[in-house]
C-alpha positions as CSV (number, residue, x, y, z in Angstrom):
1,M,23.3,18.4,17.2
2,S,21.3,16.7,14.5
3,Q,18.4,14.6,15.7
4,Y,18.4,12.2,12.8
5,N,21.0,10.2,10.9
6,T,21.9,11.3,7.4
7,K,23.1,9.8,4.2
8,Q,24.6,11.3,1.1
9,C,22.4,11.6,-1.9
10,E,24.0,9.7,-4.8
11,H,22.8,12.3,-7.3
12,C,23.5,15.7,-5.8
13,G,25.8,14.8,-2.9
14,K,23.9,16.6,-0.2
15,A,23.2,15.2,3.2
16,V,19.6,14.1,3.6
17,N,17.6,12.1,6.3
18,E,18.4,8.4,6.0
19,R,14.7,7.6,6.0
20,Y,14.0,9.5,2.8
21,A,13.3,7.4,-0.3
22,V,13.5,10.5,-2.6
23,C,16.0,13.4,-2.2
24,P,14.0,16.6,-1.2
25,L,16.7,18.7,-2.8
26,C,17.2,17.2,-6.3
27,G,14.3,14.7,-6.5
28,G,16.5,11.7,-7.2
29,Q,15.5,8.2,-6.0
30,L,17.6,7.2,-3.0
31,H,18.7,3.7,-2.4
32,D,19.4,1.9,0.9
33,E,22.9,1.1,1.7
34,I,23.3,-2.5,0.8
35,K,23.1,-4.6,4.0
36,I,23.9,-8.2,3.6
37,I,21.5,-9.9,6.0
38,L,20.4,-13.5,6.0
39,P,16.7,-13.5,5.1
40,V,14.8,-15.2,7.9
41,C,11.1,-15.8,8.5
42,P,9.7,-13.0,10.6
43,H,7.5,-15.5,12.5
44,C,9.7,-18.6,12.9
45,S,13.1,-16.9,12.8
46,V,14.5,-19.6,10.5
47,P,16.4,-18.9,7.3
48,L,14.2,-18.7,4.2
49,E,14.7,-21.2,1.4
50,I,14.8,-20.1,-2.3
51,Q,12.2,-22.0,-4.3
52,M,11.2,-21.7,-7.9
53,H,7.5,-21.0,-8.6
54,D,6.3,-20.2,-12.2
55,D,9.8,-19.5,-13.3
56,D,10.4,-17.0,-10.5
57,E,12.5,-17.4,-7.3
58,Y,10.7,-16.8,-4.0
59,D,11.9,-16.9,-0.5
60,I,9.8,-19.4,1.4
61,C,9.7,-20.5,5.1
62,T,9.7,-24.3,5.2
63,Q,8.1,-24.3,8.6
64,C,5.1,-22.0,8.4
65,G,4.8,-21.7,4.6
66,G,5.1,-17.9,4.6
67,I,6.5,-16.3,1.5
68,W,8.6,-13.2,0.9
69,L,8.1,-11.3,-2.5
70,D,10.3,-8.4,-3.5
71,R,8.4,-5.5,-4.9
72,G,8.8,-6.6,-8.5
73,E,7.9,-10.2,-7.7
74,F,4.7,-9.2,-5.9
75,Q,3.7,-6.9,-8.8
76,K,4.3,-9.8,-11.2
77,A,2.5,-12.4,-9.0
78,T,-0.6,-10.1,-8.8
79,R,-0.6,-8.9,-12.4
80,P,-4.2,-9.5,-13.7
81,S,-3.0,-10.9,-17.1
82,D,-1.0,-13.6,-15.3
83,V,-3.8,-14.4,-12.9
84,Y,-6.5,-14.7,-15.5
85,R,-4.3,-17.1,-17.5
86,K,-4.4,-19.6,-14.6
87,E,-7.3,-22.0,-15.3
88,E,-7.2,-23.6,-11.8
89,I,-8.5,-20.4,-10.2
90,K,-12.2,-20.8,-10.3
91,G,-15.3,-20.1,-8.2
92,E,-16.4,-17.1,-6.3
93,F,-14.0,-15.4,-3.9
94,I,-15.3,-15.4,-0.4
95,R,-13.7,-13.0,2.0
96,G,-12.6,-14.6,5.2
97,P,-12.2,-13.0,8.7
98,V,-9.3,-10.7,9.4
99,R,-6.5,-12.6,11.3
100,E,-5.9,-11.8,14.9
101,P,-4.0,-10.7,16.9
102,L,-2.6,-7.6,15.4
103,E,1.2,-8.1,15.0
104,Y,3.7,-6.0,13.2
105,I,6.6,-8.0,11.8
106,P,10.1,-6.9,10.5
107,C,11.0,-6.6,6.8
108,V,13.0,-9.6,5.6
109,R,15.4,-7.2,3.8
110,C,16.0,-4.3,6.1
111,G,14.6,-5.4,9.5
112,K,12.3,-2.4,10.0
113,L,8.7,-3.0,11.0
114,M,6.3,-3.3,8.1
115,N,2.9,-1.7,7.5
116,R,-0.2,-3.9,7.5
117,K,-2.8,-3.2,4.9
118,N,-5.9,-4.8,3.4
119,F,-5.0,-5.7,-0.2
120,R,-7.0,-3.4,-2.4
121,R,-8.9,-2.3,0.7
122,I,-11.8,-4.8,0.2
123,S,-10.1,-8.2,-0.2
124,G,-9.9,-9.1,3.5
125,V,-6.3,-10.3,2.9
126,I,-4.1,-8.4,5.3
127,I,-0.6,-8.2,3.9
128,D,2.6,-7.0,5.6
129,E,4.4,-4.5,3.3
130,C,7.8,-2.7,3.4
131,G,7.4,0.3,1.1
132,R,10.9,-0.1,-0.1
133,H,11.5,-3.8,-0.4
134,G,8.5,-6.0,-0.7
135,V,5.7,-8.0,0.9
136,W,5.4,-10.8,3.4
137,L,2.5,-13.2,2.8
138,D,1.5,-15.8,5.3
139,A,0.8,-19.3,4.0
140,G,-2.1,-19.4,1.5
141,E,-2.4,-15.6,1.2
142,I,-0.9,-15.4,-2.3
143,E,-3.6,-17.9,-3.5
144,K,-6.3,-15.8,-1.8
145,I,-5.1,-12.6,-3.5
146,R,-4.9,-14.3,-6.9
147,H,-8.4,-15.8,-6.4
148,F,-9.7,-12.3,-5.4
149,I,-8.2,-10.9,-8.6
150,A,-9.5,-13.7,-10.8
151,D,-13.1,-13.2,-9.4
152,G,-13.0,-9.5,-10.5
153,G,-11.9,-8.1,-7.2
154,L,-9.8,-5.4,-8.8
155,D,-12.8,-4.1,-10.8
156,K,-14.9,-4.2,-7.6
157,S,-12.2,-2.3,-5.8
158,Q,-12.0,0.4,-8.5
159,D,-15.8,0.6,-8.6
160,R,-15.8,1.2,-4.9
161,E,-13.1,3.9,-5.1
162,I,-15.0,5.6,-8.0
163,E,-18.2,5.5,-5.9
164,Q,-16.4,6.9,-2.9
165,T,-14.9,9.7,-4.9
166,R,-18.3,10.5,-6.5
167,V,-19.9,10.7,-3.0
168,E,-17.0,12.9,-1.7
169,L,-17.4,15.2,-4.8
170,K,-21.2,15.4,-4.3
171,D,-20.6,16.4,-0.6
172,L,-18.1,19.0,-1.6
173,A,-20.4,20.4,-4.2
174,T,-23.2,20.7,-1.6
175,K,-20.8,22.5,0.8
176,V,-19.7,24.8,-2.0
177,D,-23.4,25.6,-2.9
178,Q,-24.1,26.2,0.8
179,T,-21.1,28.5,1.1
180,A,-22.1,30.4,-2.0
181,F,-25.7,30.8,-0.7
182,V,-24.4,32.1,2.7
183,Q,-22.1,34.6,0.9
184,K,-25.0,35.9,-1.2
185,I,-27.1,36.4,1.9
186,L,-24.3,38.2,3.6
187,H,-23.6,40.3,0.6
188,F,-27.3,41.2,0.2
189,W,-27.5,42.0,4.0
190,N,-24.4,44.3,3.8
191,F,-25.9,46.0,0.7
192,K,-29.2,46.5,2.5
193,R,-27.4,48.0,5.5
194,W,-25.5,50.4,3.3
195,L,-28.6,51.4,1.3
196,F,-30.7,52.1,4.3
197,G,-27.9,53.3,6.5
198,G,-28.3,50.5,9.1
């Protein structure tokens, strides 16, 4: 008996694990079955209200001020060209403390627990993300993210990733050099043993 539920790939028709986002047999993008659920705040359990913000519709909790952004909406809200255009975002971004306690919350769209991650690894803004559907931001977090971006945070994040990659490559080169040196010694030792019959 199968230990996981399956769904049919809409491209090749084969049965695949329902958790897969991409069909392992044909490579086609898989979509969730449409579940009509009322979007509710994962903290307050009240229905989210649709509000307009910068010509976009966002699902907002009227009690705690949290906001749900579908994947495309989050990408648009954090697009550097849009952030830099905002004149009211000024001053140095100061990273705040990470919120406690650690709590995993369900996705507004599918109800599965979301992953928590530090936006761009260095911002200090911990977001709740469903890889398929979008991002939940607590009150004020979208402003912190936009401020982080406006203050050059994306460049700092990229610089840090480049430096980390440089260090890793340097370490790897050192290990390769050490391995090559050891191989030369072993090769020389084997040749010496062969030459002198040791």
